[in-house]
N, C-alpha and C positions, 0 to 999 in steps of 0.2 A: 491510552494510549501508553506503548513502550518505545524508547528511543534511545538506541545505543550506536555499538559498532559491530560489525558482524562478527569477530572475531571472539567476542564475549555471547555469542548468542545461546551458547550452552547455559549460561549460569539461568536461564529461563526454563530450562526442563522440569518438568513435572507440573508447568501452568494448565496446559490443554494439550490434549491428546494428539491434536494434528501439528500443534509445533513442535513435539514431539518427534514426527514421522520426520519434518522437513530438519530436526536437527540431525536424525540421524542421516536421512538421504545426502545433507552438505558434506558429511567427513568423508563421502569416496565418489561427489561431483562438483566440476566446478559449476557453478552456476552460469560463470562468463562467458562460458562457451559454448550455451544454449542460442539456437537460431532465434528470429523472430516465430511465434509465434505459440499456441497451447503447447505445455507437455506435462501430460500426468505423471505424477509422484506415486500418489496415492487413489487412483481412479478420479473418481470426482471428489473425493475428501479433501485430497490435498492437490493442487496443482501449479505450474508456473504459468505464467505469459508473459511474456519477452513481445516488448511495442519498442517502436522509435518515434518519439513524437518532439515538439518543440514548444518550451517551456514559454507560459502565457502571463498576462498580467491577473493580479489576484480578483481585481474588478469584473475583468472579464468571464469567470467561474463562478459555480456554486458549489459549494459543499454538496459531496456525493455520499450515502448513506448505503449500508449493508447490515441484512439481516441473518442470513445464514453464512455468509461467510466474513471473517478478518482476511486484512491484507498486510502483508507482510512485503515493505518496498525497499528495495536498493536499488541505485544508480549502477550501471556497468561501465559508461560511458557519458560522460557530460554531467550535470550536476543539476538541484533542483532545488527549490525552495517546497513548504508545505504549509497547511494551515490547519487545527483542527479548530469545532466550533465550541466557546467556551462562555454559553451561554443559551436562550430562547431562541428556536427556530421556527421560521417559516417556509413552508409548504412551497416549493416551484412547481415540481412536475409530481405526480402521485406514486405511489410504490409500484415498480413493475417488478410482480413474482417470478416471473419467467425468467428475469436477468439478475434479479437481487439485487435492484437498482431506485435510490430514491433521491430528488435533487430536493435541495432545502437551501436557505439562506441564513446569516447569523449576521449581528452585529458585532460582536467580540470574536475576538480569535485567537489563539496561540498560535505560533511560529517557529518553525524549525527549519532545517536544511539536511540536505543529502547529498555528502563529496566526504572524501577522505574516507571510505570505509563505511558509513554511520546505515542503518536501515531504521525503520519507523514499523512499527506493526500499531496498527489502526483495528481497534475493537469491533465487534458487528458492534450496531448500531451507533457508532460514533460518527456524527458526520464530520468528513475531510475533506481539504482539495487540496489533491498532490498536482506535479508537475509546473509551478509554478515559478515566475522569474529569479533566479540566482543573483541576491544584492543589486547590481549595477551593470551585468550581464548583460542585459536584454534580452529578446526571447532567443533560443541556442537549444539546438537540437541537445537530444539527451535520449540514452538506451539504459533501458531499464526494466525490470522485471520485478512485477505484482505478483505473488506466492499468495494462493489461496486456500486458505484452511477453513475448513468446515466449523463450526463454532459445536463443542461435545456433545448437547443435545441430540444431535443429529449424527454421532459419526458411527 
């Protein structure tokens, strides 16, 4: 996981080819203006999923894992918390190769939040729970973008 502020995204240049594509694209585009839906940036290698959701209690969600894509998540409106599994996981739902999606549970987790221009990059294979309740806010709407970045081996 990489956790930081969007204005500092450039410091991660050179780590992954698909991240470099996102960094270059973000210089000329304001991601906050994208409408809900999927938006190709570099075909299926880098794209943006803009969504509106409601934050949820961590106990009501499983960790999700992707193997072909990394996620860069940033909130456009509202705020949310997230968790990253920090220990042994147990499967909840088998890996769906077509959707690059697996659900697991884990007793131990690290927590963070997306607010004030923060982003999080979840690595491929890193179980994470996004769109969780922020502090004592209770369930609240959030407009967010999940940038999908293909792993270098598939670039």
